[in-house]
N, C-alpha and C positions, 0 to 999 in steps of 0.2 A: 504495501500498500505507498511505501516512503515514495516507489518513483512514482507511483503514479499520481501522489501531490505533487509532485518535482516538477510532474509533466504537464499538470493543468496547468500551476504558475509559468512553466517557460511557455506553452503555449498560448496565455492569454497575455504574454509580454512579445509574445512573436506577431501577436495577430494586433496589438498595438504599433508597434517599432516597424511591420513590414506594412505599412501604411494601407493594409488590405489587401496582401497579396495573399496571406493564408485564408483568407474568404474566398479569395477568388479560383483558389487551387479547391479550396474542399467545395466551390459551390459545382465543379470540374468533376469531382470525383461523385457527387451525386446527380450530374446534369441528367440523367437518363429517366431520373424522377421528376424534376422541372422543366427538364424542354418541351414538351407540348404547349405547357401554360408559359413560359416566363421566357423560353429560346435562348440565345446564346447570349452570355454573360457582354458581350464587345456590341453587340445593339442595343444596350439599355444607355437608355437616357435621362437626365434632368441632375436635380439637387441631391437627388434622396440616394443616389447610386453607390456613392463609395460611402455617409455613413453604413448603409445597408452589408455593404464588402467587408466595413471595419466591423462592423459588429456580430457578425455571424462568426467571426474566427473567433474574437471573445465569449460570444455562446458556445462555442465547442467546448471548451475548454474542461469546464465541468464534467464533461463524457471522458473524461481518465478518469476520475475518481467513482463513477460509477462501474467503468470496467475493471477498475481496482479492486472494487468491493465483490464484484460478480466473479471475479480470477480468483478471490479469496475463497467463495462459497464454494467455488466448483471444487478446489482443492482439496475442502474438508470435506468434500463425496467421494474423493479417491478418481476425481474426474484426470486421464494425463493431462502433459505440456501441453501435448500440439493440439485438441482439442481446444485447451483452456486461453492458448493465443489465438484461434481461431474466432475464440466467442469474443476475445477484446478487442481482434480487428473488426469485428463486427458491431459492435455496441458502438465504439468510434466513428465507423462509417455511419450508423442510427442516429448517432449525435447528432454528426454535420447535416443529414436528413431534416433531424428536429430543429436545429439551430438556424438554417433556411426557411425553413416552414414557419417559425414565429418573426424572423424577419421581413418575409416577404409578404406576410398576412398583415404587419405592423405600418410597412413603407408603402409608397405611390412608384413602381415602377412602370416606366413609360419606352417600349422599343421603338427602332427606328422605322418599323414598319406599322405604327398601331400602337 
């Protein structure tokens, strides 16, 4: 859990210091889910784009805490290392999807096509 706490702090700082790069990378990680409704990140316009990308990365950071907690629980049940790693990665992906879902529900994103 110590590593997950450290990863959450680093991810939060990186989201802020990368000036939205982390949020953009996360959007492309969950692109298949959001592309039908929101399209390509490069087509977005307006004053809300940069704050949305920045906040999505920051909202993703607590996913490390959830993933660490689940990994500890799985270890207590005797689950092997690889299934725990896969679960950890899946939780981080789900966290990215949830962070973007929350962000996109709160901001007005316009695309170049409409």
